[in-house]
N, C-alpha and C positions, 0 to 999 in steps of 0.2 A: 590112548591119541585118539582123539575125537576131529579135534580142529585139522581141517584141511585149506589150504589157500591153494589158489589156481592163479597163474599167471601165462600171457601170450608171449611175455618178451623182458628184458630188463631196460630199464631207462638209465636216466642220469647215474654214473657211478661215482662219487665224491669221497677224495681222501683228506682227512684233517686231522693233521698230526697221526696219532695210532690208532684212530677210528675210520673205518670204511663204512659209507653207506649208500645205498643203492635202489633205487624204486624197483617195484614189480609193475608191470604194465598189463593191462586189459583192454581189448579192443570193445570199445563203447556200442550200448546196444542204441544210444539215443544221438550222440556225437558223430556227425561225418565230416570229410576231408572235401575239398573241391572237387575231385572226383566222385564223392558219393559215398565213398568208403569208411567203414568205420575207422574211426580216431583212436588212437592209441591214448588211453588216459592213465594216470597214476592209481592203483588200486592201493597199494601199502609201500612200507618203506623197511628194510631190512638194516640194521646196525649193527656192526659187530667190529672184533678188534683186528687188526690187520692180519695178524699171524693167523687168525681163523680164515680170514678170506683167502688167505695165500693156499692154506690146506684145503678149504672147499674147492678153489679152483684147480686144483692138483687132481682132487677128485673127478671132478667134473670132466677134465680132459683125459684121465683114465678110463672113463666110463663111454668117450667119445671115441678114442680108440679100440675098447673092445667092440661097440656097436660097427665100426668099419671093420674089424677082423672077422666079426659073426657075417659080414655081408648086409647089414640091416641097413646100412648108409653108406652112400660114397660120396667122397667130396668132389665137387665140380672144379675144374682146372680153372686158374685165375682167368678174367676175361680178356687180359690182355697177352693170354699165351700162345693164341693162333698169330699174333702179328711177330711174335718171338720165331716161330718156325720158319 
C-alpha cells in the first residue's frame, strides 16, 4: 500500500438509495474565509455501500471509545450543560 489520503474533516454526507457518498475536506493553502482562516475545500469523495459505511462508522466509534479509555482524548460536556446545573 503506497497511496495515502489526508483529510482534515468530512464534508457533506449524502445517501442515495444503497450508496453513501462523503466528501473528504482539507484546509486550503490559498482560499481564505472572511476571517482570513483557511477555507475547507473538497479534496476527494468516498463512495461506498451503506452497509460498508455502517461498519466503518461502528469501527470509528469503537476507536474513539478506546482513545477515551486510554485517556488520550476526553469529550467536553455539552455547551448547555452549565445551564442545566
